VEXDREN-2710 file (C-alpha; in Angstrom, 1 decimal):
% VEXDREN-2710
k/r/px/py/pz
1/MET/10.4/12.1/7.8
2/LYS/12.7/9.3/7.1
3/LEU/11.5/5.9/7.8
4/SER/13.1/1.7/6.4
5/ALA/9.4/1.2/5.4
6/ARG/10.1/1.2/0.9
7/ASN/6.6/2.3/0.4
8/GLN/5.6/6.1/1.4
9/PHE/2.9/8.0/-0.5
10/ALA/1.8/11.4/-0.3
11/GLY/-1.8/11.8/-0.2
12/LYS/-4.3/13.6/1.5
13/VAL/-6.7/12.7/3.7
14/VAL/-10.7/12.3/2.2
15/LYS/-12.1/10.2/4.8
16/ILE/-12.6/9.4/8.2
17/ASN/-14.9/6.7/9.5
18/GLU/-14.9/6.9/13.7
19/GLY/-15.5/3.4/15.1
20/ALA/-15.2/2.5/19.4
21/VAL/-11.0/2.0/19.4
22/ASN/-10.4/2.5/15.9
23/GLY/-10.9/4.7/12.6
24/ILE/-10.1/4.0/9.0
25/VAL/-8.5/6.7/7.1
26/THR/-8.8/7.0/3.9
27/LEU/-6.1/8.9/2.0
28/ASP/-6.6/10.1/-1.9
29/VAL/-3.2/9.2/-3.2
30/ASN/-2.9/10.4/-7.3
31/GLY/-6.9/9.8/-7.3
32/THR/-7.1/6.3/-5.7
33/PRO/-8.3/5.6/-2.0
34/VAL/-5.4/4.1/0.3
35/SER/-7.6/3.1/3.1
36/ALA/-5.3/2.7/6.9
37/THR/-6.7/1.6/10.2
38/ILE/-5.2/3.1/13.2
39/SER/-6.5/3.9/16.7
40/LEU/-8.5/7.0/17.4
41/ALA/-5.8/8.4/19.8
42/ALA/-3.3/8.0/16.3
43/ILE/-6.1/9.6/14.4
44/LYS/-6.7/12.4/16.8
45/GLU/-3.0/12.9/17.9
46/LEU/-2.0/13.0/14.1
47/GLY/-4.8/16.2/13.7
48/LEU/-5.9/14.1/11.1
49/GLU/-9.3/15.5/9.0
50/PRO/-10.2/15.7/5.8
51/GLY/-8.1/18.0/3.7
52/LYS/-5.2/17.5/5.5
53/ALA/-1.8/16.8/3.8
54/ALA/-0.3/13.0/5.1
55/TYR/1.6/10.0/3.9
56/ALA/0.3/6.2/3.6
57/VAL/3.7/3.9/4.7
58/ILE/3.4/0.4/3.8
59/LYS/6.1/-1.5/4.9
60/ALA/7.4/-4.1/0.9
61/THR/7.1/-7.2/3.6
62/GLU/3.0/-6.6/4.0
63/VAL/2.0/-6.2/0.1
64/MET/1.1/-9.1/-1.3
65/VAL/0.5/-9.6/-5.3
66/GLY/-1.6/-11.7/-7.2
67/LYS/-3.4/-11.8/-10.8
68/GLY/-5.8/-9.7/-12.2
69/ALA/-7.9/-6.5/-12.0
70/HIS/-9.7/-7.2/-8.6
71/LEU/-9.6/-10.4/-5.8
72/PRO/-12.8/-10.7/-4.0
73/LEU/-10.6/-10.4/-1.3
74/SER/-11.5/-8.3/2.2
75/ALA/-8.5/-6.5/1.8
76/ARG/-9.5/-2.9/1.0
77/ASN/-6.3/-1.6/-0.6
78/GLN/-5.6/-3.5/-4.3
79/PHE/-4.0/-1.5/-6.7
80/PRO/-3.5/-2.9/-10.4
81/GLY/-0.4/-2.0/-12.0
82/GLN/2.7/-3.2/-13.7
83/VAL/5.8/-4.6/-12.9
84/LEU/8.8/-2.3/-13.5
85/ALA/12.0/-4.9/-12.1
86/VAL/12.3/-8.0/-10.0
87/GLU/15.3/-8.2/-7.9
88/LYS/15.9/-11.6/-6.9
89/GLY/17.4/-12.8/-3.3
90/ALA/18.5/-15.5/-1.9
91/VAL/14.6/-16.6/-1.4
92/ASN/13.0/-14.0/-1.3
93/SER/12.9/-11.0/-4.3
94/ILE/12.1/-7.7/-4.0
95/VAL/8.6/-6.6/-7.3
96/LYS/8.9/-3.3/-8.2
97/MET/5.3/-2.1/-9.5
98/SER/4.0/1.3/-11.2
99/VAL/0.7/1.7/-9.2
100/LEU/-0.9/4.6/-7.5
101/GLY/-0.9/7.3/-10.7
102/GLY/2.6/6.2/-11.5
103/ASN/3.9/5.8/-8.1
104/THR/6.6/3.0/-7.5
105/LEU/5.3/0.2/-5.3
106/SER/7.4/-2.3/-3.8
107/ALA/7.0/-5.9/-2.6
108/THR/9.0/-8.7/-0.4
109/ILE/7.8/-12.0/-2.0
110/SER/8.9/-15.5/-2.1
111/ASN/11.1/-16.2/-4.7
112/ALA/8.4/-19.2/-6.0
113/ALA/5.8/-17.0/-5.8
114/VAL/7.6/-14.8/-8.6
115/ALA/8.2/-18.1/-10.3
116/GLU/4.4/-19.5/-10.2
117/LEU/2.7/-15.7/-11.0
118/GLY/4.8/-15.4/-13.9
119/LEU/5.9/-12.2/-12.6
120/ALA/8.7/-10.3/-15.1
121/PRO/9.3/-6.1/-16.6
122/GLY/6.3/-5.2/-17.9
123/GLU/3.7/-7.8/-16.9
124/GLU/0.0/-6.6/-15.0
125/ALA/-0.4/-7.8/-11.7
126/LEU/-1.9/-6.1/-8.0
127/ALA/-0.5/-5.3/-4.9
128/VAL/-2.8/-5.8/-2.2
129/ILE/-2.3/-4.4/1.3
130/LYS/-5.0/-4.9/4.4
131/ALA/-5.9/-1.8/5.9
132/THR/-4.4/-2.6/9.4
133/SER/-0.7/-2.7/7.4
134/VAL/-0.6/0.5/6.0
135/MET/0.4/3.3/8.7
136/ILE/-0.4/7.4/8.3
137/GLY/2.6/9.6/9.0
138/VAL/2.0/13.5/8.9
139/ASP/5.0/16.2/8.6
END
């Protein structure tokens, strides 16, 4: 599977909570739960069930970055980690963080946010991702 999304994390399905139209699929990625809200049709089409190998796929533009270990937010996915690199562009930067048991996660955020948060290599930070921004893929 080749995708343009920078963040692709291998894991296993550990839980599926089905609703009327959507379900919340939880993957275990190196001991950390990653939640995705996807349609029931997609759950069935992908053959998702506990124990099945799958990928959490997240566009870098869908990742928010904050400071702190856990923020009181409705976002299900909050991953504390350490900034590895900040690649500054004209308007936005790509912030690379070590999260999820050593995986590298990329976030595209504004240069102003990088400066305001004091993000630099070695700094502790928190990646925040809504479950509706996580896609699930299978081989």
